[in-house]
N, C-alpha and C positions, 0 to 999 in steps of 0.2 A: 571426786566428781569433776568432769570436764565442763568448765563454765565459759569457754571461749565464745565470743560473739558468732552468730551465724553469718553465713555469706562471705567468709574469708576467700580471697583469691586462691585458686587451686594450688598454685606453686607454694604459697605461704602455708596453706593447710597441710601440704605434704611435709613441711618442715616442722610442724608443731607436734607431730606424733600423737600417741594415744595417752600420754601422761596426764595426770590430774592437774588441772590449772586452777589457780585461786586468784580472786581479785585482790589488788593492792590498793589500800585506801589511805596509807600514810603519804604525806607530801601535798603540795598545792599546785601541781602543774596544770590541772584541768584536763589532762588526757585520761583516757580509759586504759588502765594497766592491768595485765594479768601475768602470773609467773608460775613456773614449776621449779623444781630443785636446780635446774640447769639453764632455763631460758626466761627471758622477759619479752613480752609483747606489749607495745604501746600503740594505741590507735587514737586518731583525732578526726573530727569532721573534715571534709575535703577543703573547706575554706581555710583551715589551719595547717594544711599540708606544707606550705613553705617553711613554717617554723620547725616542723618535724624533720623536713629535709635538711634544714640547717643543723639540727642536732646530729643527724647522721653524718654530715660532712665534718663536724667537729670531732665526733668519735673517731672517724678515720684519720683525722689529722693528729689526734692525741695518741693513737696507737703507736707503741714503741717509745713514746716519750714519758708517759706516766700510765699507770694501770687503769684501764677503762674497759667496759664490755666490748666484745667483738661484734661487729655488724654482720648479721647473717642474712637479712632480707630487708629490702626497702621497696615499697611500691604503693600504688593508689588505684582506686577505682572511682566510679561516679559519685560515691557517697563518702568514702573515708580514705585516709592514708595510714600506712602500717610500717612499723619499725620493729623488727625482731632482732634481739641481741642475745649474747650469752649472759649468764648471771654470774656476777662475781661471788667468790666464796667469802663468807663472813656475814656480819650483821650491820645494819645501818646504825649510825652513832646515836640515834634517838631511842634505841631499844634498851630495855632494862639492863641487859648484860653489859652494855657500854656505859650506862649512866651510874652504875654502882661504884665506880672509881673515878670521881671527878678530876683529881689531879692528873691521872693517866690520860683521861679523855682530852683534857685541855692540851696536854703535851702532844698527843697524836694529831689533834686537829691543827696545831701549830706546825707540826712536822709536815703534814700533808700540804698545807697551804704554802709553806716555804718551797716545797718541790715544784708546785705549779708556778709560783711567782719567780722562780729562777729560770724558767724556760726563756730562751732568747726571743724578745719581741720582734726582732727582724724576721724570724721564721714564721710568725703567726699571721695568717691572712684575714683574721676576723677583727673588725673594729667595733668595740663596745664603749668607746669614749663618750663623754658627755654630749658632744656634738650629735652623736647618733642616738644615744639613749633619751635625750630630751626631745628629740624629734619623734621618737617612738611613743614617749609618754604623752606628748601633745596629740598625736594621732589617736591614741587610745581614749584620751579625754574627749576629743571631738566625736568619736564614734560611740560614746556612752558605755565604754567597756571597763571603766574604773569602778570597782565595788566599794562604795563609801561605807557600807556596813561592815567591811572587813578591815577597816583602818585600825592601826594600833591604838591602844587605850588613850594615849596622850593626844591623838588627833581625831578621836571619834567625835562625831557631831559636826565636823567641818566639811565644807563643800570641796569636791575635787578641784574645782576651778580656783579656789582660794589656795589650796596646796600647790597648784602649779605656779601661781604667781609667786609664792614663796620660793619655789625651786629656782625661778628665774632671778629673783632678787638676791638670793644667797649663794648663787653658783660660785664654786671655788675658782680662783683666778689661775690656778696651776694644778695640773694633774701629774701625779707620780705614777707613770705608766708601767704596767707589768702585764703578763698574761694572767687574766683573772678567770675564775670559774663562773662568776656571774650570779650564782645562787648557792653560796657556800654555807648551807644550813645543815644541821645534823643529819636529817634523813638522806642527804645526798653524798655522805661520806661513808664508805664501807670499811669496817674494821675487822681484823682477824687477830684476836688476842691483843698482843702488844705491837701490832703492825697495822699500817694503813694498807688495806687491800685494794683500794681504788676509789674512783669517783663516778657518779651517775648524774643524770639530768643536767647535761652540759650544754643545753641549747643556748644558754646565755654567755658561753665562753667567748672571750675576746680581749683585746688590748684595752685596758681601762686603769683607772687609779686603784692602787692596792686597797684603799679604804672601802671600795665596793665590797670586797670579800670580808674584810675585817668587820665591817658594820653588820653584815647579815649574820656572821658567826656569833658576834657578841649578843645580838638580839636572840638568836636561836638558843644559845646557852642560857640566857636569862629565862626564856620560856620553859626550858627543860629541867634545869637544875638550880636556878637562882642567879640573881644579878651579880653577885660577887665573883662568879667564875669567869665573867667576861674579862676582868682585869688580869686574872691568872692566865687566861689564854693569850692575851696581848703581851704579857711578860714573856711567855714561852715563845711566842712568835719572834720577839727580839728586835723589832724595828724601832728606831728612835728618830725623831719624836713622833708619837701617835697624835694625830690631829683630831681632837674631840669634836670640833665643828664639822669635819668631814664625816665622822662616824654618824653624827646626827643627820647630815645631808643625805648620805646614801641610804639610810633607813627611810627618810622621807621619800626619796626617789622610788624606792621599792613599793610604795603604796600604789603606784600606777601599773604594777605588773602582777 
């Protein structure tokens, strides 16, 4: 059954075809997402168009560097913005087919992250350093966009303003800069058997401390298959030394997004 939103721009509607579309509910991006066997359509309210435009720009920059969906359409109207892409072949790493072999999963996640982190930062035009991310976090705090009900269990019940003061007080003095995914969680990594098929939801991609990605992957593994697998992933990633304080810090920072 075709479940696409009504009122799509005619050019976009022509590209969607007559295939059956289904809503996608996994993930936490806040966008409305639909897919077929070969296509993905992401839509957001017009006010959020700049963020979706940024994701489109990052996909185009990543093309040819690492496997990502191909951009087929970008546009907006008075109410919404739209991004149509190809669909990568495989399953996201949060699916049962990927979770049934935790050692392999950790190895693949580490392999995929090393590929991203090895991209030359001199070629990357996107800044996701703490200077930028803390400014964005403060703006979201002041706009009332931080969902305190969605905080991790360890921080549940605290005020967002309190967490922001902690972010400022414990800010790392040095950033180990690489090209980061920005939201390296299991639903955003596509696997095809024993291979990494690619990456999705790259709107947060940019130059930042590698612990940004390490922290969110460790947390995502804990949620999906148990706490012990975070250490297995970090061992497979192979970087020394891992800064435990930074892992905690970047998980704290993510509460604002």
